[in-house]
C-alpha positions as CSV (number, residue, x, y, z in Angstrom):
1,M,-21.9,-8.9,-17.2
2,P,-20.1,-9.4,-20.8
3,S,-19.6,-12.4,-22.6
4,H,-15.9,-12.3,-22.9
5,R,-15.7,-12.2,-19.6
6,K,-15.3,-14.6,-16.8
7,P,-16.1,-14.5,-12.6
8,R,-13.4,-14.4,-11.2
9,T,-12.8,-16.2,-8.1
10,R,-12.7,-13.9,-5.1
11,M,-9.6,-14.4,-2.7
12,T,-10.7,-13.7,0.7
13,S,-8.9,-13.4,4.1
14,S,-10.2,-15.7,6.0
15,G,-7.4,-19.0,5.1
16,P,-6.8,-21.2,7.9
17,A,-4.3,-19.2,10.2
18,V,-1.0,-21.2,10.6
19,G,-0.8,-23.3,13.4
20,V,2.9,-23.7,15.8
21,T,3.7,-25.6,18.1
22,T,6.0,-24.8,20.7
23,A,8.4,-27.4,20.1
24,A,7.9,-26.5,16.2
25,L,8.4,-23.4,17.0
26,A,11.9,-23.7,18.7
27,S,12.3,-25.6,15.5
28,V,12.0,-23.4,13.1
29,G,14.9,-20.5,15.0
30,L,12.0,-19.0,17.3
31,F,14.0,-18.9,20.0
32,A,17.3,-18.1,18.3
33,Q,19.3,-15.0,18.9
34,G,21.3,-12.4,16.6
35,A,25.2,-13.1,16.0
36,D,25.6,-10.9,18.7
37,A,23.6,-12.1,21.5
38,A,23.7,-15.1,23.7
39,P,23.4,-18.4,21.9
40,V,20.3,-20.3,23.4
41,V,21.1,-23.7,24.4
42,P,18.6,-26.2,23.3
43,G,16.3,-27.3,25.8
44,Q,16.6,-24.6,28.2
45,R,13.5,-21.7,28.6
46,P,14.4,-18.4,27.4
47,S,14.8,-15.3,29.9
48,I,12.1,-12.5,29.8
49,E,14.1,-10.4,28.0
50,E,14.9,-12.7,25.1
51,V,11.1,-13.4,25.3
52,Q,9.9,-10.0,24.7
53,K,12.8,-9.3,22.3
54,K,11.6,-11.7,20.2
55,V,8.0,-11.0,20.1
56,D,9.5,-6.6,19.5
57,D,10.8,-8.9,16.6
58,L,8.2,-10.6,15.2
59,Y,5.9,-7.6,14.8
60,R,8.4,-6.2,13.5
61,Q,8.1,-8.4,10.7
62,A,4.6,-8.4,10.5
63,D,5.2,-5.5,9.8
64,L,6.7,-5.1,6.7
65,A,5.1,-8.2,5.5
66,T,1.4,-6.4,5.7
67,Q,3.4,-4.1,3.9
68,K,4.3,-6.1,1.0
69,Y,1.1,-7.5,2.0
70,D,-0.7,-4.2,0.8
71,E,2.3,-3.2,-1.8
72,A,1.2,-6.9,-3.9
73,K,-2.6,-5.8,-3.1
74,E,-2.6,-2.9,-5.2
75,A,-0.2,-3.8,-7.9
76,T,-3.2,-7.2,-8.5
77,A,-5.8,-3.9,-8.1
78,T,-3.9,-2.2,-11.3
79,Q,-3.5,-5.1,-12.9
80,R,-6.4,-6.7,-12.8
81,A,-8.4,-2.9,-14.2
82,T,-5.8,-3.2,-16.6
83,V,-5.9,-6.8,-17.9
84,D,-10.0,-5.9,-17.7
85,G,-9.8,-3.1,-20.2
86,L,-7.5,-5.1,-22.2
87,L,-10.1,-7.7,-22.5
88,D,-13.2,-4.9,-23.4
89,Q,-11.4,-3.5,-26.4
90,V,-10.5,-7.8,-27.2
91,A,-13.9,-7.5,-27.3
92,A,-14.7,-4.4,-29.2
93,G,-12.1,-5.6,-31.6
94,T,-13.9,-8.7,-32.8
95,A,-16.9,-7.4,-33.4
96,K,-16.0,-5.6,-35.7
97,L,-13.5,-7.6,-36.9
98,N,-16.8,-10.0,-37.4
99,E,-18.8,-6.7,-39.5
100,T,-15.8,-6.2,-41.6
101,R,-15.6,-10.2,-42.1
102,R,-19.3,-10.2,-42.8
103,I,-19.6,-7.5,-45.6
104,I,-16.3,-9.0,-46.9
105,G,-18.7,-12.4,-47.1
106,G,-21.2,-10.2,-48.4
107,Y,-19.0,-9.6,-51.5
108,A,-18.1,-13.4,-51.8
109,A,-21.6,-14.2,-51.5
110,A,-22.9,-11.3,-54.7
111,Q,-20.1,-12.6,-56.8
112,Y,-21.0,-16.0,-56.3
113,R,-24.7,-15.3,-57.8
114,D,-22.6,-14.1,-60.6
115,G,-21.5,-17.4,-61.8
116,G,-18.9,-18.5,-59.1
117,V,-16.5,-17.4,-56.1
118,S,-13.5,-16.0,-57.6
119,P,-9.7,-16.4,-56.8
120,T,-9.7,-12.7,-55.2
121,M,-12.8,-13.7,-52.8
122,T,-10.6,-17.2,-52.3
123,L,-7.9,-15.0,-51.4
124,L,-9.8,-12.9,-49.1
125,F,-10.8,-16.1,-47.4
126,S,-7.6,-17.1,-47.2
127,H,-5.8,-17.7,-43.6
128,D,-3.0,-14.7,-44.8
129,P,-4.9,-12.5,-46.8
130,Q,-1.6,-10.0,-46.7
131,A,-0.7,-12.7,-49.3
132,F,-3.3,-10.3,-51.2
133,F,-1.9,-7.3,-51.1
134,D,1.2,-8.9,-52.7
135,Q,-0.1,-10.2,-56.3
136,R,-0.8,-6.3,-57.0
137,R,-2.4,-8.4,-60.6
138,L,-5.2,-9.2,-58.6
139,M,-5.7,-5.8,-56.9
140,G,-7.1,-4.5,-60.0
141,R,-10.3,-7.1,-60.2
142,L,-11.2,-5.5,-56.6
143,S,-13.9,-2.5,-57.0
144,D,-12.4,0.9,-54.1
145,E,-15.1,0.3,-51.9
146,Q,-14.1,-3.8,-51.7
147,Q,-9.7,-2.7,-51.6
148,R,-11.0,-0.4,-48.9
149,T,-12.4,-3.4,-46.9
150,L,-9.7,-5.9,-47.6
151,T,-7.6,-3.2,-45.6
152,T,-9.4,-2.4,-43.0
153,F,-9.9,-6.2,-42.4
154,E,-6.5,-6.3,-42.2
155,A,-5.8,-3.7,-40.1
156,E,-8.4,-5.5,-37.8
157,R,-6.9,-9.0,-37.4
158,A,-3.3,-7.3,-36.5
159,A,-4.7,-4.7,-33.5
160,G,-6.5,-7.5,-32.2
161,A,-3.8,-10.2,-32.5
162,K,-1.8,-7.2,-30.5
163,K,-4.8,-6.3,-28.3
164,R,-4.3,-10.1,-27.4
165,A,-1.0,-10.9,-27.3
166,E,-1.2,-7.6,-24.2
167,A,-3.9,-9.1,-22.6
168,S,-2.2,-12.4,-22.4
169,R,0.9,-10.3,-21.1
170,G,-1.4,-8.9,-18.4
171,L,-3.3,-12.1,-17.6
172,A,0.2,-13.7,-17.0
173,A,1.6,-10.9,-14.5
174,L,-1.9,-10.3,-12.5
175,T,-1.2,-14.8,-11.6
176,T,2.3,-13.7,-10.5
177,S,0.7,-11.4,-8.6
178,Q,-2.1,-13.1,-7.0
179,Q,0.3,-15.3,-6.0
180,T,2.4,-12.7,-4.0
181,L,-0.7,-11.6,-2.1
182,R,-0.9,-15.1,-1.0
183,A,2.9,-15.7,-0.2
184,G,2.7,-12.8,2.1
185,K,-1.0,-13.5,3.3
186,Q,0.9,-16.5,4.4
187,E,3.7,-14.8,5.9
188,V,2.4,-12.2,8.2
189,Q,-0.4,-14.4,9.4
190,A,2.9,-17.2,10.6
191,K,4.8,-14.7,11.7
192,L,1.5,-13.2,13.9
193,T,0.5,-16.9,15.0
194,A,4.6,-17.4,16.2
195,A,4.3,-14.1,18.3
196,R,1.0,-15.2,20.0
197,T,2.0,-19.1,20.5
198,L,5.7,-17.6,22.0
199,L,3.4,-16.0,24.7
200,S,1.1,-18.1,25.0
201,T,3.7,-20.8,26.4
202,L,4.7,-18.1,30.1
203,T,3.3,-19.1,33.0
204,A,1.4,-15.5,34.8
205,Q,4.2,-15.0,36.6
206,E,5.6,-14.4,33.5
207,K,4.0,-12.5,31.8
208,A,3.6,-10.5,34.7
209,R,7.1,-9.8,33.7
210,L,6.8,-9.4,30.4
211,A,4.4,-6.8,31.4
212,A,6.8,-4.8,34.1
213,L,9.2,-4.5,31.3
214,E,6.8,-2.9,28.6
215,Q,5.6,-0.8,31.0
216,K,9.3,-0.1,31.0
217,K,9.5,0.7,28.2
218,Q,7.1,2.9,27.4
219,D,8.5,5.1,30.3
220,D,12.0,5.7,29.0
221,A,10.2,6.5,25.8
222,K,7.1,9.5,26.8
223,R,10.7,10.6,29.0
224,R,12.4,11.1,25.8
225,A,9.2,12.9,24.3
226,A,9.0,14.8,27.2
227,E,12.8,16.1,26.6
228,L,12.2,16.6,22.8
229,A,8.9,18.9,24.0
230,A,11.5,20.6,26.1
231,R,13.7,21.5,23.1
232,Q,11.2,22.2,20.7
233,E,9.7,24.3,23.6
234,A,12.5,26.6,24.6
235,A,14.1,26.8,20.7
236,A,10.3,28.3,20.6
237,R,11.0,31.1,23.3
238,Q,14.3,31.5,21.2
239,A,13.2,32.3,17.9
240,A,10.4,34.4,19.5
241,A,13.5,36.3,21.4
242,A,15.4,37.2,18.4
243,H,11.9,38.6,16.2
244,P,10.4,40.9,19.4
245,K,6.9,42.8,18.6
246,P,7.8,46.2,17.7
247,A,6.0,48.9,20.5
248,P,3.5,50.3,20.2
249,P,3.8,54.0,18.6
250,A,3.6,56.9,21.4
251,G,0.1,58.1,21.9
252,H,-1.2,55.3,21.8
253,A,-3.0,52.8,23.8
254,P,-1.0,49.4,24.5
255,S,-2.8,46.3,23.4
256,A,-3.6,43.9,25.7
257,P,-0.7,41.8,26.3
258,S,-1.0,38.1,24.6
259,T,-0.8,35.1,26.5
260,P,1.8,33.7,26.5
261,P,1.6,29.5,25.5
262,A,1.1,27.0,27.9
263,P,4.6,25.1,28.6
264,S,5.4,22.2,26.1
265,T,2.1,23.7,23.6
266,P,3.6,22.4,19.9
267,P,3.0,25.0,17.2
268,A,-0.3,24.9,16.0
269,P,-0.7,23.0,12.7
270,T,-1.9,24.0,8.9
271,S,-5.4,23.6,8.5
272,K,-4.8,20.3,6.3
273,A,-2.9,18.8,9.1
274,A,-5.0,19.9,11.8
275,E,-7.9,17.8,9.6
276,A,-5.4,14.8,9.2
277,L,-5.0,15.1,13.0
278,A,-9.2,15.2,13.9
279,F,-9.7,12.0,11.7
280,A,-7.0,10.4,13.1
281,R,-8.1,11.2,16.5
282,A,-11.5,9.6,15.9
283,Q,-10.0,6.7,14.6
284,L,-8.5,6.0,18.8
285,G,-10.0,2.9,19.4
286,K,-10.2,1.0,16.4
287,P,-8.2,-2.5,16.4
288,Y,-4.9,-3.2,14.2
289,V,-5.7,-5.3,11.3
290,W,-2.9,-6.1,8.7
291,G,-4.0,-4.9,5.2
292,A,-7.3,-2.9,6.4
293,T,-8.0,1.0,5.1
294,G,-10.6,1.7,7.2
295,P,-13.1,2.5,8.8
296,A,-13.7,-0.4,11.4
297,S,-10.0,-1.2,11.4
298,Y,-6.2,0.0,10.1
299,D,-3.4,-1.3,9.6
300,C,-0.6,1.9,10.5
301,S,-0.1,3.2,6.7
302,G,-3.5,2.3,6.0
303,L,-4.2,5.0,9.1
304,T,-2.1,7.3,7.8
305,Q,-3.2,7.5,4.5
306,A,-7.3,7.6,5.3
307,A,-6.0,10.7,7.7
308,W,-4.6,12.5,5.1
309,K,-7.4,12.1,2.9
310,A,-9.9,13.4,4.9
311,A,-7.4,16.5,4.9
312,G,-7.9,16.2,0.7
313,V,-4.7,14.4,0.8
314,D,-3.9,11.6,-1.4
315,L,-0.8,9.8,0.2
316,P,0.1,5.9,-1.4
317,R,-0.7,3.2,0.8
318,T,2.2,2.0,1.9
319,T,5.1,3.0,4.2
320,W,7.7,2.6,1.4
321,D,5.5,5.3,-0.6
322,Q,4.7,7.6,1.4
323,V,8.0,8.0,3.2
324,K,8.7,9.7,-0.8
325,T,5.6,12.2,-0.1
326,G,6.0,15.6,1.3
327,S,9.0,17.6,2.1
328,R,11.8,15.8,5.0
329,V,11.2,17.1,8.4
330,A,14.2,16.9,11.0
331,T,12.3,15.3,14.6
332,A,14.0,17.9,16.5
333,D,11.2,20.3,13.3
334,L,8.3,17.7,13.4
335,E,5.0,19.9,13.8
336,P,1.3,17.8,14.5
337,G,0.1,16.2,11.0
338,D,4.0,15.2,9.9
339,L,4.4,11.3,9.5
340,V,7.0,9.6,11.8
341,F,8.7,6.8,10.1
342,F,10.7,3.9,12.0
343,Y,12.5,1.0,11.3
344,D,15.1,0.8,8.8
345,D,13.4,-1.1,7.0
346,I,10.9,1.6,7.1
347,S,7.8,-0.9,7.8
348,H,6.0,0.9,10.2
349,V,4.2,5.0,10.5
350,G,2.1,6.9,12.7
351,M,1.2,10.4,12.9
352,Y,2.9,13.2,15.0
353,I,0.6,14.6,17.6
354,G,3.0,17.7,19.2
355,N,5.2,16.8,22.4
356,G,7.4,13.8,21.2
357,M,3.9,11.5,21.0
358,M,2.6,9.5,17.9
359,I,-0.6,8.7,16.6
360,H,-0.8,4.7,15.0
361,A,-1.9,1.8,14.5
362,P,0.2,-0.8,16.1
363,H,0.8,-4.4,15.2
364,S,-2.0,-7.2,15.5
365,G,-4.4,-7.0,18.8
366,A,-3.4,-3.8,19.8
367,Y,-5.6,-1.2,18.6
368,V,-5.3,2.6,17.3
369,R,-3.3,4.6,20.1
370,E,-1.7,7.6,21.6
371,E,1.7,6.6,21.4
372,S,5.6,8.4,22.4
373,I,7.5,8.5,19.0
374,Y,11.0,7.2,21.3
375,Y,9.2,3.6,21.4
376,M,11.0,2.2,18.1
377,P,13.3,3.2,16.3
378,I,13.1,6.2,14.0
379,Y,14.6,6.5,10.8
380,G,13.2,9.6,9.6
381,S,9.9,12.2,9.1
382,V,8.3,14.2,5.9
383,R,5.6,16.8,6.3
384,P,2.6,15.5,3.3
385,G,0.8,18.5,1.7
């Protein structure tokens, strides 16, 4: 390790989770509803519907906090690389400056041996050698080589000061990003802990009721997915009818009729989309871990980024940046491989696989799975490529 570099303390994700009791949850408004919902009476247990809404909201907030964490992590990595590069440049500049200083010292030593250090050399070693340039009368007492050396010395010292200032600003920005990273980590942990704690307060009967509500939500989402698939199939048939294949010329045996597509068959993906889909399917069953990009676990945008990278397409890290890549696609025109984004804050993403379904990494405690795109409110979709 270079002498100017000091080992930095590594940031780990194994910090203690934020503990929250049921009483504390109530005190911070975990059971509170939005402005348009009925107020919760203090001491009264929320309904199962309220619990489901609150748990879903906490997971969504955790998704949002995860994207902030991912963004801060990217910024931290970029700033650390910038600072490391600046420190390397400062070290190299310092070495060059010291070498030039050594040469000037040699001039001074030679003058001393010849009868003492001249005022010129005194100026050379002064705090502000630039003062030397302001005294043109003394410049004539230096040789051309000495003048060039002095000019080099002053340029190197100015460049070194500039690089040190840049490094100082970079270190300040890095410190800010690290603080943001730590705050984001704590925010995610708090949201997830709150959701787990809320669920732990339910009785067995309440958990069964919650599971039934979740199943109803899944069934409704699947029904809407089937409706989308039917509409897409009908549109494909209309397009085929509007552009029928020409009849074979007379005297030629007709070719074998093409096999009609099976009902609800999605359009064939492009080669890159097929590769991305194959990768995503291979991750089914792996756990969601916030901030993870594989290969053992993923968060939502980490999965889509890794899948398209396997197809040779580089996507940004966060949902907020991924939604800006490629071309926008209407829900009715979705094709396998397209990215579907959810919620107004664009805090979640999944990969469309056809028939109104997607592969995504849902939330903490869940696994990469197939699910209807209508399970969450859709923000919009894009087609990478």
